[in-house]
C-alpha positions as a printed NumPy array, in Angstrom:
array([[ -4.123,  -7.714,   5.906],
       [ -3.01 ,  -4.937,   8.465],
       [ -5.08 ,  -4.584,  11.995],
       [ -8.024,  -1.244,  12.271],
       [ -8.753,  -0.95 ,  16.2  ],
       [-11.626,   2.022,  16.304],
       [-11.512,   3.512,  20.017],
       [-14.352,   4.774,  20.978],
       [-13.389,   6.033,  24.69 ],
       [-14.26 ,   9.685,  23.479],
       [-16.256,   9.797,  20.67 ],
       [-18.975,  11.527,  22.524],
       [-22.48 ,  11.826,  20.518],
       [-20.737,  10.806,  17.208],
       [-19.891,   7.067,  19.105],
       [-23.571,   5.209,  17.685],
       [-22.445,   6.496,  13.947],
       [-18.852,   5.739,  14.113],
       [-19.708,   2.342,  15.686],
       [-21.844,   1.924,  11.859],
       [-19.253,   3.176,   9.815],
       [-16.301,   0.917,  11.906],
       [-19.21 ,  -2.505,  11.569],
       [-19.519,  -2.02 ,   7.686],
       [-16.383,  -1.337,   6.323],
       [-15.046,  -4.25 ,   8.255],
       [-12.436,  -2.591,  10.877],
       [-11.062,  -5.692,  12.845],
       [-11.543,  -4.201,  17.345],
       [-13.856,  -2.262,  18.699],
       [-12.546,  -0.693,  21.786],
       [-13.898,   0.622,  24.998],
       [-13.36 ,   1.563,  28.412],
       [-17.155,  -0.416,  29.605],
       [-18.304,  -3.607,  28.846],
       [-21.915,  -2.674,  28.108],
       [-20.25 ,  -0.404,  25.341],
       [-19.606,  -3.318,  23.141],
       [-22.713,  -5.149,  23.84 ],
       [-24.85 ,  -5.822,  20.306],
       [-21.08 ,  -6.148,  17.954],
       [-21.056,  -8.24 ,  16.237],
       [-18.775, -11.201,  15.546],
       [-16.982, -10.182,  12.816],
       [-15.454,  -7.299,  14.919],
       [-13.156,  -8.23 ,  18.288],
       [-14.157,  -6.679,  21.181],
       [-11.642,  -4.734,  22.918],
       [-11.874,  -3.863,  26.324],
       [ -9.387,  -1.36 ,  26.97 ],
       [-10.503,   0.653,  30.988],
       [ -6.982,   2.187,  31.229],
       [ -5.344,   2.414,  35.725],
       [ -8.505,   1.282,  37.292],
       [-10.031,  -2.389,  37.939],
       [-11.517,  -4.319,  36.204],
       [-15.371,  -5.165,  36.252],
       [-16.417,  -8.162,  37.304],
       [-18.415,  -9.298,  34.641],
       [-16.613,  -8.413,  31.246],
       [-19.661,  -9.492,  28.951],
       [-18.96 , -10.059,  25.907],
       [-15.392,  -8.838,  25.975],
       [-13.062, -10.863,  24.092],
       [ -9.42 ,  -8.832,  24.528],
       [ -8.159,  -6.947,  27.425],
       [ -5.635,  -4.572,  27.418],
       [ -4.216,  -3.862,  30.725],
       [ -2.935,  -0.535,  32.112],
       [  0.389,  -2.009,  33.695],
       [  3.204,  -4.74 ,  34.538],
       [  3.798,  -7.601,  32.843],
       [  2.299,  -9.039,  36.603],
       [ -0.403,  -7.72 ,  36.99 ],
       [ -1.03 ,  -8.578,  33.436],
       [ -0.41 , -12.724,  34.531],
       [ -2.995, -12.015,  37.14 ],
       [ -5.281, -10.902,  35.51 ],
       [ -4.893, -13.602,  33.18 ],
       [ -5.539, -16.481,  35.065],
       [ -8.865, -14.913,  36.713],
       [ -9.899, -14.771,  33.495],
       [ -9.101, -17.78 ,  31.541],
       [-12.103, -17.652,  29.203],
       [-10.589, -13.464,  27.483],
       [ -7.683, -12.863,  25.956],
       [ -5.119,  -9.629,  27.719],
       [ -2.667,  -7.714,  25.757],
       [ -0.237,  -4.796,  27.58 ],
       [ -0.932,  -0.559,  27.277],
       [  3.237,   0.778,  27.149],
       [  3.33 ,   4.299,  27.172],
       [  6.921,   5.042,  25.851],
       [  8.068,   8.796,  27.078],
       [ 12.588,   7.351,  27.839],
       [ 14.213,   4.952,  27.239],
       [ 12.865,   3.214,  30.779],
       [  9.465,   3.049,  28.934],
       [ 10.77 ,   1.899,  25.581],
       [ 12.809,  -0.598,  27.114],
       [  9.48 ,  -1.707,  28.798],
       [  8.133,  -1.836,  25.601],
       [ 10.432,  -4.229,  23.657],
       [  9.798,  -6.568,  26.599],
       [  6.874,  -7.006,  26.077],
       [  6.224,  -6.857,  22.284],
       [  8.773,  -9.79 ,  22.419],
       [  6.137, -11.684,  25.163],
       [  3.18 , -10.96 ,  24.915],
       [  0.206, -11.704,  22.264],
       [ -1.312,  -8.404,  22.739],
       [  0.591,  -5.439,  22.868],
       [ -0.659,  -1.94 ,  22.537],
       [  2.183,   1.133,  22.744],
       [  1.659,   4.604,  22.892],
       [  4.372,   7.203,  21.875],
       [  4.325,  10.909,  22.618],
       [  7.378,  12.079,  21.056],
       [  6.454,  12.838,  16.867],
       [  9.95 ,  10.866,  16.111],
       [  9.256,   7.01 ,  14.728],
       [ 12.587,   5.863,  15.889],
       [ 11.368,   4.442,  19.174],
       [  8.611,   2.366,  16.813],
       [ 11.599,   1.314,  15.154],
       [ 13.346,  -0.118,  17.876],
       [ 10.21 ,  -1.792,  19.054],
       [  9.967,  -3.823,  16.   ],
       [ 13.42 ,  -4.712,  14.75 ],
       [ 12.834,  -5.833,  19.471],
       [ 10.516,  -8.339,  18.661],
       [ 11.485,  -9.356,  15.009],
       [ 10.914, -13.025,  15.53 ],
       [  8.14 , -12.315,  18.182],
       [  4.746, -13.903,  16.655],
       [  2.827, -11.4  ,  18.916],
       [  0.732,  -8.535,  17.799],
       [  1.904,  -4.736,  18.299],
       [ -1.133,  -2.296,  17.786],
       [  0.458,   1.146,  17.662],
       [ -1.814,   3.875,  18.62 ],
       [ -2.08 ,   6.965,  15.671],
       [ -3.105,  10.262,  15.632],
       [ -5.116,  10.623,  12.312],
       [ -5.184,   8.493,   9.426],
       [ -2.111,  10.267,   8.371],
       [ -0.022,   9.115,  10.469],
       [ -0.972,   5.943,  10.319],
       [ -0.232,   5.567,   6.95 ],
       [  3.021,   5.784,   8.905],
       [  3.229,   3.324,  11.149],
       [  2.155,   0.674,   8.402],
       [  5.277,   1.676,   7.048],
       [  7.805,   1.871,   9.405],
       [ 10.465,  -0.542,   8.636],
       [  8.907,  -1.587,   5.742],
       [  6.174,  -3.723,   7.487],
       [  5.093,  -1.433,  10.214],
       [  2.756,  -2.763,  13.164],
       [  0.789,  -5.287,  12.817],
       [ -2.572,  -3.079,  13.656],
       [ -3.019,   0.861,  14.501],
       [ -4.936,   2.325,  17.124],
       [ -7.362,   5.38 ,  15.86 ],
       [ -9.729,   7.607,  17.977],
       [-12.123,   8.724,  15.167],
       [-13.251,  12.712,  15.745],
       [-15.55 ,  11.995,  13.156],
       [-17.5  ,   9.48 ,  10.97 ],
       [-15.964,   9.287,   7.99 ],
       [-12.545,   8.541,   9.674],
       [-13.358,   4.481,   9.9  ],
       [-13.307,   3.938,   6.358],
       [ -9.935,   5.903,   5.884],
       [ -7.782,   3.954,   8.21 ],
       [ -9.322,   0.747,   6.677],
       [ -8.583,   2.393,   2.985],
       [ -4.742,   2.904,   4.535],
       [ -4.324,  -0.437,   5.829],
       [ -5.8  ,  -2.082,   2.925],
       [ -3.754,  -0.231,   0.603],
       [ -2.438,  -2.542,  -1.27 ],
       [ -2.403,  -3.042,  -4.599],
       [ -3.516,  -6.757,  -5.785],
       [ -1.323,  -8.817,  -8.596],
       [ -2.047,  -7.723, -11.654],
       [ -2.981, -10.497, -14.424],
       [ -0.359,  -9.666, -16.87 ],
       [ -0.85 , -11.399, -20.735],
       [  1.303, -12.046, -23.584],
       [  1.425, -10.01 , -26.699],
       [  2.2  , -10.275, -30.118],
       [  4.128,  -6.794, -31.637],
       [  2.406,  -6.57 , -34.866],
       [  4.696,  -3.809, -36.296],
       [  7.247,  -0.991, -35.398],
       [  7.169,   3.283, -36.412],
       [  9.542,   5.378, -36.175],
       [  7.276,   8.494, -36.012],
       [  9.715,  11.633, -35.156],
       [ 10.023,  13.322, -32.483],
       [  7.805,  14.409, -29.432],
       [  8.298,  14.512, -26.407],
       [  8.895,  11.352, -23.696],
       [  8.031,  11.424, -20.117],
       [ 11.692,   9.462, -17.498],
       [  9.636,   8.641, -14.403],
       [ 12.627,   9.343, -11.45 ],
       [ 10.881,   7.172,  -8.702],
       [ 11.363,   7.159,  -4.926],
       [ 12.039,   3.542,  -4.762],
       [ 14.834,   0.799,  -5.997],
       [ 13.323,  -1.122,  -8.425],
       [ 13.64 ,  -4.347,  -8.893],
       [ 15.164,  -6.285, -12.541],
       [ 11.765,  -7.368, -13.721],
       [ 10.269,  -4.121, -12.442],
       [  8.984,  -1.328, -14.06 ],
       [  5.305,   0.238, -14.792],
       [  2.648,   0.718, -17.347],
       [  1.855,   2.566, -20.244],
       [  0.059,   2.826, -22.758],
       [ -1.249,   4.977, -25.577],
       [ -4.303,   3.567, -25.256],
       [ -7.125,   2.52 , -21.42 ],
       [ -7.386,  -0.403, -21.956],
       [ -3.854,  -2.026, -23.132],
       [ -0.217,  -0.913, -21.683],
       [  3.304,  -2.175, -21.803],
       [  5.14 ,  -2.939, -18.651],
       [  8.296,  -1.038, -19.379],
       [ 11.289,  -2.373, -17.544],
       [ 13.714,   0.357, -15.258],
       [ 17.399,   0.891, -15.991],
       [ 18.101,  -1.038, -13.786],
       [ 20.635,  -2.494, -16.351],
       [ 24.349,  -2.221, -17.369],
       [ 24.284,   0.408, -19.992],
       [ 28.123,   0.889, -21.227],
       [ 28.203,   4.789, -21.813],
       [ 25.945,   5.96 , -18.782],
       [ 25.517,   3.956, -15.15 ],
       [ 21.998,   2.469, -14.237],
       [ 19.309,   4.895, -12.327],
       [ 17.283,   1.973, -11.24 ],
       [ 14.983,   4.594, -10.002],
       [ 13.775,   5.295, -13.235],
       [ 11.579,   3.806, -15.924],
       [ 12.268,   5.946, -20.067],
       [  8.497,   5.646, -19.89 ],
       [  7.049,   7.076, -23.379],
       [  5.444,  10.095, -24.675],
       [  3.776,  12.473, -22.783],
       [ -0.334,  11.181, -23.451],
       [  0.783,   8.079, -22.687],
       [ -1.667,   5.974, -19.622],
       [  0.45 ,   4.801, -17.067],
       [ -1.983,   2.832, -13.562],
       [ -1.565,   4.293, -10.588],
       [ -2.533,   2.922,  -7.065],
       [ -6.559,   1.278,  -7.628],
       [ -6.378,   0.909, -10.879],
       [ -7.055,   4.88 , -11.783],
       [ -4.639,   6.059, -14.844],
       [ -2.684,   9.002, -15.175],
       [ -1.071,  10.896, -18.209],
       [  2.826,  10.263, -17.958],
       [  2.781,  14.664, -18.438],
       [ -0.046,  14.368, -15.184],
       [  2.723,  12.638, -13.127],
       [  4.423,  15.273, -10.397],
       [  6.76 ,  15.359,  -7.538],
       [  5.15 ,  12.649,  -4.793],
       [  2.27 ,  12.066,  -7.134],
       [  2.222,   7.64 ,  -7.044],
       [  2.897,   5.109, -10.031],
       [  2.302,   1.177,  -9.978],
       [  5.523,  -0.606,  -9.709],
       [  4.906,  -4.226, -11.001],
       [  7.102,  -7.011, -11.894],
       [  6.666,  -9.656, -14.487],
       [  4.602, -12.356, -12.422],
       [  2.052,  -9.307, -12.262],
       [  3.208,  -8.807,  -8.248],
       [  2.384,  -5.162,  -7.803],
       [  3.549,  -2.072,  -5.249],
       [  2.894,   1.657,  -4.958],
       [  5.684,   3.656,  -5.398],
       [  6.2  ,   7.686,  -4.811],
       [  7.557,  10.15 ,  -7.919],
       [ 10.071,  12.172,  -7.301],
       [ 10.316,  13.854, -10.572],
       [  9.347,  13.987, -13.98 ],
       [ 11.502,  14.708, -16.576],
       [ 10.018,  15.657, -20.48 ],
       [ 12.698,  16.389, -23.402],
       [ 11.531,  15.751, -26.81 ],
       [ 13.413,  13.028, -28.374],
       [ 12.411,  10.388, -31.913],
       [  9.965,   8.289, -31.263],
       [  9.387,   4.774, -31.476],
       [  5.361,   3.664, -31.901],
       [  5.461,   0.057, -31.299],
       [  1.889,  -1.986, -32.369],
       [  0.864,  -5.566, -30.676],
       [ -1.866,  -7.295, -30.094],
       [ -3.001,  -9.397, -27.323],
       [ -4.012, -13.284, -27.622],
       [ -8.289, -12.366, -27.993],
       [ -7.   ,  -9.508, -29.858],
       [ -7.315,  -6.625, -28.201],
       [ -4.669,  -3.928, -30.126],
       [ -1.542,  -2.364, -27.918],
       [  0.072,   0.654, -28.641],
       [  3.549,   2.04 , -26.733],
       [  4.656,   5.381, -28.342],
       [  8.355,   5.022, -26.866],
       [ 11.914,   7.375, -27.325],
       [ 13.443,   5.44 , -30.262],
       [ 17.352,   5.179, -27.96 ],
       [ 18.108,   1.717, -27.886],
       [ 18.549,   2.057, -24.388],
       [ 15.103,   1.684, -23.502],
       [ 13.294,  -0.802, -22.657],
       [ 11.016,  -2.909, -21.7  ],
       [ 10.217,  -6.417, -20.734],
       [  8.948, -10.174, -22.639],
       [  7.927, -13.268, -20.943],
       [  9.717, -14.342, -18.02 ],
       [ 11.71 , -11.287, -17.197],
       [ 13.042, -10.883, -21.112],
       [ 15.108,  -7.173, -21.646],
       [ 13.913,  -5.59 , -25.011],
       [ 15.134,  -2.874, -26.   ],
       [ 13.254,  -0.811, -28.113],
       [ 15.125,  -0.238, -31.429],
       [ 15.632,  -3.929, -32.018],
       [ 12.148,  -4.359, -31.069],
       [ 10.5  ,  -6.91 , -34.212],
       [  7.225,  -8.494, -35.596],
       [  6.851, -11.08 , -33.993],
       [  8.714, -10.362, -30.768],
       [  6.558, -10.728, -27.526],
       [  5.748,  -8.74 , -24.834],
       [  4.47 ,  -8.278, -21.625],
       [  1.079,  -6.248, -21.503],
       [ -2.114,  -5.562, -18.935],
       [ -5.236,  -5.493, -20.366],
       [ -7.3  ,  -3.006, -18.607],
       [-10.749,  -3.875, -18.618],
       [-13.226,  -0.256, -18.231],
       [-12.872,   2.835, -19.907],
       [-11.878,   6.352, -18.034],
       [-13.343,   9.33 , -17.614],
       [-10.151,  11.639, -15.865],
       [ -8.632,   8.346, -14.827],
       [-11.262,   7.065, -13.345],
       [-12.867,   3.353, -14.351],
       [-15.832,   3.756, -16.165],
       [-18.19 ,   1.509, -17.753],
       [-19.682,   4.296, -20.267],
       [-18.953,   3.701, -24.918],
       [-15.189,   4.776, -25.229],
       [-13.539,   4.067, -28.706],
       [ -9.316,   5.022, -28.919],
       [ -7.45 ,   4.396, -31.339]])
């Protein structure tokens, strides 16, 4: 879970509303320049004092953490004066010397707050690599939520947290959403194939993503929103063509797939930049970005299956042996070799859908 710090030192008239929103969203910390501005905050929020380069007030009140703009010696001296308060160090990175300071702080301090003046993320990558074995926390200043999303993903694991100075109500919610945008695992079920039928020609979609899939990973696809089959990526060797480890030959264009946030999308709706949910045989998930979708006319195969609770599932996919789905334990099954009684892995969303969003209403799909 990534940390979200809200810097309200220059929030102006909207400060109280921003703080109220931040507390409601359970952000991890509120950052202020005066201890008085941190009074009254609930214990669920870390109270961070960041006075800049000035002297600390004699009474730190209920402050939990002080961020010091200065060298390591000053941080250590202040920590001795105030043994009941945590201290961290602020470093503004503008050149090679300050980058080295940032690396040292990240390796040695319990808390390091970093501000990078240049738009490149290479300095942050260097700091993260330098502090890879450290147990401290790196909080990186973000100019907006979009940059925060990038910071969270630098070198795959990103900073431990982001500090954002919100300009309006709503940004605390957006930041928290970005920090928590790591999809939960899904409870996959074992489906039993009950019927196979050749259904003629139609358009199918290959979903090409901007990521490498693992051999036990693919995307969930189904003709109905309440039942999907795990279609494997083209990571497994083929005799007549190279593997395409970024691709899932997913199914007919009207099929549903899962995006982030449990929202469904039709395969025909996916575009470059869309998001789909990559799922492995254990139900672990991650968000994958779509690079393109290839829609072509091909012979199609309809696969019917049933879940243990009786839910009927259907998948229409390309009728060709190199198109594959996943079974229990990561078994790879060619579509043209499926038979009644075969076992597939699937997922059964419980909600009906309206424009892809879960909704509690009557909806019958057949």
